[in-house]
Each structure stands twice: as structure tokens, then as C-alpha cells.
C-alpha positions, 0 to 999 in steps of 0.5 A: 662591574666585572666577573672575577672569573670570566672578566666580562661585565655583569649586566643583569643584577639577577646574575650577580652574586657577591662574596661576603668574605674578605675578597668581596669579589663579584661573580656570575651565578654560573661562574660561581658554580650555580645552575640557572635554578639557583638564580632564585636564591633569596637576597638573604642567602646571597648576603651570606654566600662565600666564594671557595677561597673565602670558604676555605679560609673560614673553615680553617679558622671556624669550628666544624659545628659552627654554622655561619647561617648558609649551608655551604656546598659539600666536597662533591659540590665543591669539586663540581664547582671547581670543575665548572669554574675551570671549564668556565675559565677555559671557555672564557680563555678560548673565547678571548683567544678566538677573538685575538686570533680574529683580530690578529688575522684581520691585522695580518690581512691589512698588513698583507694588503699594504705590503702588496700595495707597496710592492706594486708601487716599488715595482712601478718605480723600478720600471719608471727608473729603468725607463728614465735610465734608458731615456737618459742614456739615449739623450746622452747619446743624442747630446754627444752626437749633437755636440760632435755635429755642432763642433763640426758645424762650427769648424765649417762655419769658421772656414766658410766665414774665413772664405767670405772675408777673403773674398770680400778682401779680394774684391778690395785688392785694388783699393786704398782707404784715406782717413783724416782728410778734411771734408769741405762743402761741395768738394771735388775729390778728383781735384783733392786727389790730384793735389795729393798726387802732385805732393807725393809725385805720383800720377793718381788721377790717371790711375784711379777708377773711382773715389768716394767717401763712405759712412763712418760710426765716428761722427767726430772724424771726416768720412773716409775716402775709398779710392779704387785703382786700375790694378793691384800693382798700381795700388801697391806702388801708389800706396808706397809713395803715399805712405813715404810722403807722410802727408798732413791735413795742413798740406791739403787745407792750410786752415784745418787742424794739423793731423796726419793723413793715413793711407791704408789698404781698404779692409773688409769690415770683419778684417778691420775689426780684427786689425783693431784687436790685433793692434790692441793685442800688440800694445797689451803684450809688448809686441813691436810690430802689427801691420797689414800686407795684401789683406793679411794681418801680421804680428811680430814680437821682435826683430828676431822672432817669426812673423805671425799671421792672424786670421781670426780672434782665436789666433790672438788667444793662442798667441796670448796663451803662449 
């Protein structure tokens, strides 16, 4: 139970005094206005004790000569009790206020520590963000530089590759490639080319340096024959005669399947692939002409349009976008 004055728990029963009036409130003896000597009040007297409020109420309703049994304090004692009660209340409030101040101060200290910690964290984060921003900026500069260098390298590589292809093609400037010519066991290419020469009325055998078959990825067709002539002018004149005659496989081997024999310039591998793409482009985009002349791939939309030279796949894309 708690004292109605100081609100503290009354631990010692000898310190307890209970108002026998209407309020039935609990008091410490000291909070009720009695000194330590009054702690020896007999239980009988305590059972008749009234607090100030209940005493005042009793006086207003009871005749003055009527004695309830316990002598009540005089007016001076009542005033002393009220003064003591006021001091006790003030002391209790002061103690509670001090406790509250200590509690608030502790919480403020904790809050300040937390605030300082958060401030340090934010400061570290700001420094980290600043470092990341600087790093990102530097990386972007490096990326832009590498991108520029890569673009330059690509252009140079494209130029070098074009130069290599042209050199490879230059080494083939005196060659022709013959396709669809049937293979026979133990064939003699010199005799075969001699027969082709007689059919086309050109002296092949005396103008050839070397002739041989090469491997091909298409196993269903005969291996192409590469023929090297003594010079490019000789190659050009022989190639024109061979193309004009339009020979067939049955002209060389009557028992073979009837197919046209193709005589073309001997192209470097990259140029051969580009020529295939150019012919595909011609078909898909309704161009009339696609041909090879002196190792150069040429396209023409119609008789009235200009001739386009195709050096690489990018040239086909440009023409397509047009």
C-alpha cells in the first residue's frame, strides 16, 4: 500500500496510520504530521485517528462538546501538521523531480551518443560517396579514352585487314579457278587443260606455270582447279576466251552429269566470302549486276546507275541502308 501524501510504498507496518474517516486513506506517521515519538501510539488510538480532511468534515457535522474518543490536534498543531505536510509534499516532489532530471539527463546522454554515432556514420558515408564519385569519374574518363582508342584500333585493323586481303589477292593476280570440272582417277590435269584449250581455241598448255586441285568444304562437288598463268595479261585474255565458250562437263567427259564449268578469277578466302555476300545482297535487293574484275567486287543496280565497289561487309550495309 502507498502513502497518499508521498506516494511511496509503506513497507513497515509500524509506520502506517489509516484514516478512520470517510477517505480510509493510508499515511506514513511522519506524513500524517506526527513525530517519531508518536510511532508508539496504541492500536486503539490509531483506530480512532482522522486525517485533516475527515476531521474538518466531522467538526462541521458534530457538536463542539462531543468527543469522538481520541483527542484531536489543536489549531496550532493542525497548522504545524499542514506545514509539515506541505514540506513533505514539496520534498517528495523535489525528489521525484530530481529523479526525473537524472532520468532525462541519462536519456539525453544516450541520445547524444547515438546522434554522434550517426553523425560519424554519415560523415564516413559522405567520404565514401565522394571517393566513389571520384573513382567513377576517373573510370568514365578511362572508358572514354579506351573507347576512343578502340575505335582507332578498329579502323586501323580494318585498314590492315584490307591491305592483307589486297596483298593476298595480288599474289593471285595471274590465277584462275575452275569449278565443276569432274574428277577422274589418276587424272592428268595437263591433258585436261589441253583439251579445254583446244575447245576454246586458246593455247593454255604453253602459258600455264602450274595447275592443281585444292580442298573444298563442299564434298558433293569436285575439287576446284587453280591454274597459274605466266602473267596477268595472259590470264585476262585466256579467261575471256574460256568464259565466252561456256563449256559444260559433258564437253570434257561425255559420261558425266551435264553441268556448266565455271572459270573465274582466283579469289583470296576473305574476298571469296565477301563475293558470296555481295551476290546474296544482289538477289535480295534487286540489283541487276554483281561481278569480279581484277580482284574487285562490283555491284550495279541498273544500267543507268553507277558502279559500286564493295571492299568489306560494311559497304553492303551502307548500300542496304540507302
